[in-house]
C-alpha positions in Angstrom: -37.6 -12.5 10.7 -37.9 -9.5 13.0 -41.7 -10.0 13.1 -41.1 -13.4 14.8 -39.3 -12.0 17.9 -40.9 -12.8 21.2 -41.8 -9.8 23.4 -38.9 -10.6 25.7 -36.4 -10.6 22.8 -37.8 -7.4 21.4 -37.3 -5.6 24.7 -33.6 -6.4 24.5 -33.2 -4.3 21.3 -30.2 -2.0 22.1 -31.0 1.7 21.8 -29.3 4.9 22.8 -31.0 5.8 26.1 -30.7 9.5 25.5 -33.2 9.3 22.6 -30.8 9.9 19.8 -31.0 8.0 16.5 -34.7 7.4 16.5 -34.5 5.7 13.1 -32.5 2.9 14.8 -34.3 3.1 18.2 -37.7 2.4 16.6 -36.3 -0.6 14.6 -37.0 1.2 11.3 -33.3 1.0 10.3 -33.4 -2.8 9.5 -33.9 -3.6 13.1 -30.2 -3.3 14.0 -28.3 -1.3 16.6 -26.5 1.9 15.7 -22.7 1.2 15.7 -21.6 4.0 18.0 -24.4 3.1 20.4 -23.1 -0.5 20.5 -19.6 0.5 21.3 -20.9 2.8 24.1 -22.9 -0.2 25.4 -19.9 -2.6 25.3 -17.8 0.0 27.1 -20.4 0.2 29.9 -21.5 3.8 29.3 -25.1 2.9 30.0 -24.6 0.6 33.0 -26.8 2.8 35.2 -29.6 3.1 32.7 -32.8 1.0 33.4 -32.9 -1.9 31.0 -29.1 -2.2 30.6 -27.8 -5.8 30.4 -24.4 -7.2 29.8 -23.7 -8.6 26.4 -22.1 -12.1 26.7 -21.3 -13.2 23.2 -20.8 -12.2 19.6 -21.2 -14.0 16.3 -19.2 -12.5 13.4 -20.3 -13.4 9.9 -18.5 -12.1 6.8 -16.8 -9.3 8.7 -13.3 -8.3 9.8 -14.2 -5.3 12.0 -10.7 -4.6 13.5 -9.3 -4.2 10.0 -12.2 -2.7 8.1 -15.5 -1.7 9.7 -14.9 0.0 13.0 -13.8 3.6 13.7 -11.5 3.7 16.7 -10.7 -0.1 16.2 -8.5 -0.3 19.4 -11.5 0.7 21.5 -13.6 -2.0 19.8 -10.8 -4.5 20.4 -10.6 -3.7 24.2 -14.4 -3.6 24.5 -15.0 -6.9 22.8 -12.3 -8.7 24.7 -14.7 -8.5 27.7 -17.3 -10.8 26.0 -17.4 -14.4 27.3 -17.6 -16.0 23.9 -17.0 -14.9 20.3 -17.4 -17.1 17.2 -16.7 -16.3 13.6 -17.2 -18.1 10.3 -14.7 -17.3 7.6 -12.6 -18.9 4.9 -9.3 -17.5 6.3 -7.7 -16.3 9.5 -8.1 -12.5 10.1 -6.8 -10.1 12.7 -10.3 -10.0 14.2 -10.4 -13.8 14.6 -6.8 -14.0 16.0 -7.5 -11.2 18.5 -11.0 -12.0 19.7 -12.5 -15.3 18.7 -12.8 -18.4 20.8 -14.2 -20.5 17.9 -13.8 -20.4 14.1 -16.2 -22.2 11.8 -14.5 -22.9 8.5 -16.5 -21.8 5.5 -16.7 -23.4 2.1 -15.7 -21.2 -0.9 -18.0 -20.4 -3.8 -16.7 -23.5 -5.6 -17.5 -25.8 -2.7 -21.2 -25.1 -2.1 -24.4 -24.7 -4.0 -26.1 -21.3 -4.1 -28.1 -18.7 -6.0 -26.7 -15.6 -7.8 -28.8 -12.4 -7.9 -27.8 -8.9 -8.8 -27.0 -6.3 -6.1 -27.0 -8.7 -3.1 -30.5 -9.9 -3.9 -32.1 -6.5 -3.8 -32.8 -6.6 -7.5 -33.9 -10.0 -8.7 -34.5 -9.4 -12.4 -32.5 -12.6 -13.0 -31.4 -15.5 -10.9 -28.8 -18.1 -11.7 -27.8 -21.3 -10.0 -24.3 -21.7 -8.5 -23.4 -25.4 -8.5 -20.5 -26.6 -6.5 -17.5 -27.9 -8.4 -15.7 -29.8 -5.5 -16.7 -31.2 -2.1 -14.9 -30.2 1.0 -16.1 -32.2 4.0 -14.5 -30.0 6.6 -16.5 -26.9 5.7 -20.0 -25.6 5.4 -21.5 -22.5 3.7 -22.9 -19.6 5.7 -26.4 -20.7 4.9 -25.8 -24.3 6.0 -24.5 -23.0 9.4 -27.4 -20.6 9.8 -30.0 -23.2 9.0 -28.4 -25.7 11.4 -28.5 -23.0 14.1 -32.1 -22.0 13.2 -33.3 -25.6 13.5 -31.8 -25.7 17.0 -32.8 -22.3 18.3 -36.2 -21.7 16.7 -37.3 -25.1 15.3 -40.8 -23.8 14.7 -39.4 -21.5 12.0 -36.8 -23.7 10.5 -37.8 -27.3 10.9 -39.2 -27.5 7.3 -35.7 -26.8 5.9 -33.4 -29.8 6.3 -31.0 -28.7 3.6 -30.0 -25.5 1.8 -31.8 -26.9 -1.3 -35.0 -27.1 0.7 -34.6 -23.4 1.7 -33.9 -22.2 -1.8 -36.7 -24.3 -3.3 -39.3 -23.0 -0.8 -38.3 -19.4 -1.1 -38.2 -19.5 -4.9 -41.7 -21.0 -5.1 -43.0 -18.5 -2.5 -41.7 -15.5 -4.3 -41.6 -16.5 -8.0 -43.7 -19.5 -8.5 -40.9 -21.8 -9.7 -38.4 -24.0 -7.9 -34.7 -24.6 -7.6 -34.6 -27.2 -10.3 -36.2 -24.7 -12.7 -33.3 -22.4 -12.1 -30.7 -25.1 -12.5 -32.1 -26.1 -15.8 -31.2 -22.9 -17.5 -28.1 -20.6 -17.5 -30.1 -17.7 -16.1 -33.8 -17.5 -15.0 -35.0 -14.2 -16.4 -37.9 -12.5 -14.6 -41.0 -11.6 -16.5 -41.6 -7.9 -16.9 -44.7 -5.9 -16.4 -44.4 -2.3 -17.5 -46.1 0.6 -15.8 -47.1 -1.5 -12.8 -47.7 1.7 -10.8 -50.8 2.4 -12.9 -52.5 -0.9 -12.0 -51.5 -1.1 -8.3 -48.7 -3.6 -8.9 -46.2 -1.8 -6.7 -48.3 -1.2 -3.5 -49.3 -3.7 -0.8 -52.8 -2.3 -0.8 -53.2 -2.7 -4.6 -53.9 0.9 -5.2 -52.3 2.8 -8.1 -49.0 4.6 -7.3 -45.8 3.8 -5.6 -45.0 2.1 -2.2 -44.5 5.4 -0.4 -46.6 7.3 2.2 -48.1 9.5 -0.4 -48.2 7.0 -3.3 -46.1 9.4 -5.3 -42.4 9.5 -6.2 -41.2 11.4 -3.2 -38.4 14.0 -3.5 -39.6 15.4 -0.1 -39.5 12.5 2.4 -42.2 12.6 5.1 -40.7 9.4 6.6 -37.3 11.1 7.2 -39.0 14.1 8.6 -40.8 11.9 11.2 -37.3 10.7 12.4 -36.0 14.2 13.0 -34.1 14.4 9.6 -34.7 17.0 7.0 -37.0 15.9 4.3 -34.9 17.3 1.4 -31.2 16.8 0.6 -29.0 19.4 2.3 -25.3 20.1 3.0 -23.9 20.0 6.5 -20.3 20.8 7.2 -18.5 17.8 8.7 -17.6 18.1 12.4 -13.9 17.8 11.7 -13.1 20.0 8.7 -11.1 23.2 8.1 -14.3 25.2 8.3 -15.9 23.7 11.4 -12.8 23.4 13.6 -11.1 26.3 15.4 -8.1 28.0 13.7 -5.6 26.5 16.1 -6.8 23.0 15.4 -6.7 23.6 11.6 -3.2 24.9 11.9 -2.1 21.7 13.5 -4.1 19.5 11.1 -4.1 21.5 7.8 -4.8 18.7 5.3 -8.1 16.9 4.5 -8.0 13.2 4.2 -10.4 10.9 2.3 -10.6 7.1 2.1 -12.3 4.4 0.2 -10.5 4.2 -3.2 -10.0 0.6 -4.3 -7.4 -1.4 -6.1 -8.8 -4.1 -8.4 -6.9 -6.9 -6.7 -8.6 -6.4 -3.3 -12.1 -5.9 -1.8 -12.1 -4.2 1.5 -9.9 -6.5 3.8 -10.2 -9.5 1.5 -7.4 -11.0 -0.7 -4.5 -9.5 1.1 -3.6 -13.0 2.2 -3.5 -14.3 -1.3 0.1 -14.0 -2.6 -0.8 -13.5 -6.3 -3.3 -10.7 -5.5 -1.0 -9.1 -2.9 1.8 -9.0 -5.5 -0.3 -6.7 -7.6 -0.5 -4.2 -4.7 2.0 -5.0 -1.9 1.8 -1.8 0.2 -0.8 0.5 1.7 -0.5 3.7 -0.3 -1.2 7.3 0.7 -1.8 9.4 -2.3 -0.3 12.9 -2.1 0.0 15.8 -4.5 3.7 16.3 -5.4 3.5 20.0 -4.4 2.2 18.9 -1.0 4.8 16.2 -0.6 7.5 18.7 -1.4 6.4 20.9 1.5 6.7 18.0 3.9 10.0 16.7 2.5 8.3 13.5 1.2 9.4 11.6 -1.8 7.8 8.7 -3.8 8.0 5.5 -1.7 8.7 7.1 1.6 6.8 5.9 4.7 4.4 8.6 5.8 2.5 8.9 9.1 -0.9 10.5 9.0 -2.2 11.8 12.3 -5.4 13.2 13.7 -6.4 14.1 17.2 -7.8 10.5 17.5 -4.9 8.4 16.2 -2.4 7.7 13.4 -1.5 5.2 10.7 1.5 4.7 8.4 1.3 4.1 4.6 3.7 4.4 1.7 3.8 7.6 -0.4 2.4 7.6 -3.9 2.8 11.0 -5.5 0.4 12.1 -8.2 -1.7 15.1 -9.2 -4.8 13.0 -9.0 -5.5 14.6 -5.6 -5.8 18.3 -4.7 -2.9 20.0 -2.9 -5.1 20.4 0.2 -6.0 16.7 0.4 -4.5 13.2 0.7 -6.1 9.8 0.1 -5.5 7.0 2.5 -6.3 3.3 1.7 -8.5 1.4 4.1 -8.8 -2.2 5.4 -5.1 -3.0 5.5 -3.5 -5.8 7.4 -0.3 -7.8 6.8 -0.8 -11.6 6.8 2.9 -12.2 6.5 3.4 -10.7 10.0 3.0 -12.2 13.4 -0.7 -13.0 13.9 -0.6 -13.3 17.7 -1.6 -10.4 19.9 -0.6 -7.6 20.2 0.5 -7.4 16.6 -2.5 -9.3 15.0 -1.0 -9.3 11.5 0.0 -5.7 11.8 -3.7 -4.5 11.8 -3.0 -1.3 13.8 -0.1 -0.1 11.5 -1.9 1.2 8.4 -5.4 1.3 9.9 -7.0 4.5 8.6 -10.0 3.9 10.9 -7.7 4.9 13.8 -7.9 8.4 12.5 -11.7 8.7 12.7 -13.9 10.1 15.5 -16.4 8.0 17.4 -20.1 9.2 17.3 -19.7 11.9 14.7 -22.8 11.1 12.6 -26.0 12.5 11.3 -29.2 12.8 13.4 -30.5 9.4 12.1 -27.3 7.6 13.2 -26.0 7.2 9.6 -23.3 9.2 8.0 -20.1 8.2 9.8 -17.1 10.3 8.4 -15.2 7.6 6.7 -14.7 9.9 3.7 -13.4 13.0 5.3 -11.5 14.5 8.2 -8.5 16.8 8.9 -5.0 15.5 9.5 -1.3 16.2 9.3 1.4 14.1 7.7 5.1 13.6 8.2 7.9 11.4 6.8 8.9 8.4 9.0 11.5 5.7 8.8 9.3 2.6 8.9 5.9 1.1 8.8 6.1 0.7 12.6 6.6 4.4 13.4 3.1 5.3 14.6 4.4 8.0 16.9 2.6 6.6 20.0 
């Protein structure tokens, strides 16, 4: 509802005061704040800039940033500790909640609330299905229930017509599709009607003209929108800032390997499910994947603890030797924490120990503000005795 913000609220949109990241600064990038800019703001970098104001609170929904989302997570931890009030809504305790939050709102699981199921997070609604709760948990609410409650209190003029989640779903379905919630519940899946070649009859554009919903009305391989935000209009390659090519020889000599991240195990999704014993049993340890020839050069054997280091930080994971990776590379798993460990600070369920985000640079992104280097960087590795040996 960005179009409902009052002028005073719109003026508080946090932007980089140097003029970087125009895609974010103009609100074109979903109206949010660029992540590196937010950390700079929290750390007080812009205190002397006109329009600066102190952030006082944070509301965390469906996120565990210390374990998963933030490069340089210890900086985020220290910066967010200065906030007056932090609330999170979740179904289990996380390192972020333990380290930062003043209030936790317990969420219902998928079996405990009604909902709608759509493909691709709702971006593609060629079918919609009803999710009907199987059990009642009086001590929890769904994300949507909480947000509707808050909306009715904070902006009643926008939310007062929705007393329940069913009201919200019913109204939005009728507004967008012409049928209501009970119509969806009456069938296993509500399939959308298809109209082929809609572009020929103006069915894709707001102005009703033939073509596509682009500036030119055409399928755009050359993007004039990106060009207007200082980005090149066609795909191109740019060497990462921290690579064997872009860094000086003395740095590459110290950090001769390329790391990548993001590979998944079927038992876990980002930082989720590590606290479920049956899922954790399928994949008990954070694994660094190393080519056997590379491991031999470093005196590393299968199952050894290995510390990966960059100029920014380090993490420890257990060696898995396989030729799946090139001799010049390693793969580090992301989003690890250890629910069986002490949850109180400073340990926070061991969130710092295998945290690959500690290796990553702050503010090393593309001109639009997107493109953080979660998938590449240069590092060194060494064999260590335990998970706790971060070398700090």
